[in-house]
N, C-alpha and C positions, 0 to 999 in steps of 0.2 A: 622326802619320801611321800608316797601317796598311799594312805590307808583306806582300805575298802572293806565292805562285807559282801560276800558272794555266795552263790549257790551253784553247785556243780551237779548236774544230773538230779537224782532224787535225794541227795544227801542234805543234811542239816546245814543252815547258814554258818559260814566260817569267816573269820577275819583274814585279811591278806594284805600284802604290799604289792603294788604295781611296779614292776621293773621292766626293763627292755626285754621284750619277748613274751611277756605274760604276767601272771600273778603267782606269787609265792605264798603258800598256805601257812598262816601263822598258827592255825590250829595244831599243826604238826610240831610247832615249837612250844606248845603248852598254853597258848592263850585261848581262853574259852570264847571270848568275843572281843569286839573292838574296844570296849571300855576297859577290859583287862590290859590291853596293850597301852591305851592312853594313860593308865595309872602306873605303868612301869617307870622306873627311873630313866632319866635322859640317857645315861650311859648304857643301860640295857637296850633301850630303843635304838641307839646308834649302833650297838654291836649286832643286833638283829637285822638292822637295815643293811649293814655291810655284808653280813652273811647272805642276805637275800639277793644282793647284786651278784654274788659269786655262785649262788645255787643253780644247779641244773634242773632242779625239780620245779619246773614252771608249768603252769596251766595256761593255755592260750586264752587270751581275753575273749575271743569269739566263742569259746567253749564254756563260758560261765555266764550267769545272769547277775548283774550287780544290783544289790539292794541299796537302801540308804546307808551311807558309811557307818553311821551310828543309828541303828534301827530303833532303839528304845532309849533315847536320851532321858536322863532323870528329869530335866526340865528344859523347855524351850522358852526363853525370854524374848518376846517380840518387842521391838522398839518402834514406836509410832512417830510419824511426822518428823523424821530425822534429816530431811532435806528440805530446805526453805521453799523451793519451788513446788514440792509436793504438798507442803502445808498450805500453800496459797491455793493450789488447784482443788484441794479437798475442803477448803473453807474451815480448816482446823486452827484454833488459836495456839500460838506458840507459848510454851510454858518455861518457867525458870529451871525446871528439872526435866530429865528424860520422861517421855510417856512410855510406860511399860505395861505389857499385857502378857498373859500366858497362852501358849498354843499347846494343846494336849498332845502328848507323844503318840496317841492312837491315830493322829492325823498323818503321821509320817509315812511316806512311800519313797521309792528310789527312782533312779533314772529309767525312763521308758515306761514307767507305770502309768496307768490311766488316772486322770483326775476326773472324778465322777460328779456331774452336776446334780445336786439334790432336788427333789420335787418341791421342797418348801422354800426355795429361793429362786428368784428370777433375775438377780443382779450379782452374778459371780464375777469377780475381778482377779487380775493377775498382779503380782508385785515381785519384781526382781530384787534380791537382797544378797549381800555378802553376810555369811554366817561365821561366827567365831566358835571354835570348839575348845572347851576348857580341858587342860591336861593335868592341872594341879589344883587341888582343893584349896580354898582359902576364905577367910573372913576378914572384913575390913582391910582390903588390899589397897595399898596406896597406888595412885595413878602411876607413879614412877616405877612400880614393881609389876606392872601389868604383864609384861612379856614372860615373866617367870611362870605365869599361870595359863598361858595359851599354848596348846599343842599345835594348832594350825587353823586352816580356813577351808570352808566349803561354800556351796551355793544353796540358797533356799528360795523357793517360790512361795511367798506368803499369800496363798490363794484365799480370797475373802468374799463371803456372802454379804454384800454391803447392806442389803435390807435387814438382815438379821443383826449385823454389827451395829447399825445405826438405830436400831429399835430401842436400845438402852444406852447408858453411858459405859457399859461394860462390854469390851470387844471380844473376849476370849471365845465365846460360843460361835460367833460368826466366822472365826478363823480356824475352828477345830472340827469341822465336818470330816468324816473319813476321806482320806486322800488329799486333803487340803494343804499338806506340808511336804511337797516334793523336795528332796534333798540329795545332793551328791554332785558328780558321780563318786567323788572321793574327798578325803580331807588332805589337803596339801600342807605339809609341815611348815611351821613358822619360818624355818631357815631358808625355805625356797621362795618366800615372798619378801622382797626387800622392804617394801612399805605398803601395808594394806590400805593406806589412805591415798594411794595414787594408782588405782586400778580402774580401767574402763569397765562399765557395767551396762548391759543392754538386755532387752527382751524383744523378740521378733515373733510375729505370727503371720503365716501366709506370705512371707517375703517382705512384710511391712515392719520396719523397726519402730516400735511403739515407745520404748524407753531407751534412752541413750545418754549416759551421764558418766560421772567419775566419782569414786568414793571420796575424793578430796572435798566433795561438796557436803559431806556429813556435817551436821551441826554439832552433835556430841560424838567425839572421836572415841575409839575403842578404849584408851586408857580411862577416860572419864566414865564410860559406861561400866567398866569393870569396877572402878572405885565406888560408883553410886550403887550398883546392884549388890556388891559384896558388903557394903556398909549396912545393908538391911538384911540380906539373906546370904548365909555362907554358900559359896559356890562349890559345886561338886564336880568330880571328874566325869566328863561326858556331857555336862551341861552345854547347851547351845544358845548363843546370843545372836539373834538375827537382827542386823543393825539398821533396818529401815530401807525404804524404797525411794528412788528418785521420782521425778515428775514423769507423766505420761501414762498413768494408770487409766483404766476405762472410766472410772467414776469422774475423773477430772476433764474428760473430753466433751466436746459439743459436736454432735449429740453424744451422749454417753455410750460407751462400747462395752458390752458384756460378753463373756466367753460363750462359745457355741460348740455344740457337739460336732466333731469332725475336724476341729482345729488342732494344731500342735503348737505348744509354747516352747520357744527355744531361749533359754537364759544363758548368757555368756558373761564371764568375768575374766579379765586378763590374768594370766598366770595359773588359772584353775581349769578352764575349759568350757564345756557346754553341758547344760542340763536340759534334756528334751522330755516333754511329757504330752501325750495326746489328751484331748478332752472328749469325754463320752457322756451320753445321757444315762440316767439310772434306769 
């Protein structure tokens, strides 16, 4: 199933499931938002998904605007330098545990939304990432139990103001400007992705493929990330773990390449689709 949050006309945002022929409104089924659906039992989710496939009450996709599938996640855990080639290009030392930072949920926008270049940064970068969406809360989750706690997967562009990020040892502010966390277009449920560690991942701007890798190259795989994070902080329904970016970011290029107004970033991951976001000046 593909979980979305959408806006139709002037109505309030509502959760939905994408099926052949359009979107089925989960608000009509009593789900207030995407997190409410994520927190439902697997059996309830499966029943709702089956009913959605059979439902005739579908809204055409071209008649709605998709927001980030989880517009207000409780937390976004960013994972730094989780691909060896990216660690090398960024000159970042590899550590014995994952490098974790927080991206504020106020930075989240959806597919097609503008990414706004702030006036107090001249070094804004792109980062294509596979993101994991938590569907079952847990504390001290064993790596062997990771799948029980994952609802599914989406894409996140971990846009980064490198000058702000690198000004201190704390990365969160440089990654939390408004619009710096494009996410979407939907969350694909775990059962539809056979192996999240074997997905092609790329980012293209102006027809040039700047990042082109595979999630098999992750240093810390998803089970290890869930075990590590939940060993410190209890995970909540709707939490997002953005699993890191492969090589090819602007910071690691010679000469360095920063985002410019007028460009469009296209992030693609096998089994999920594309996430497109234009870049504009403030």
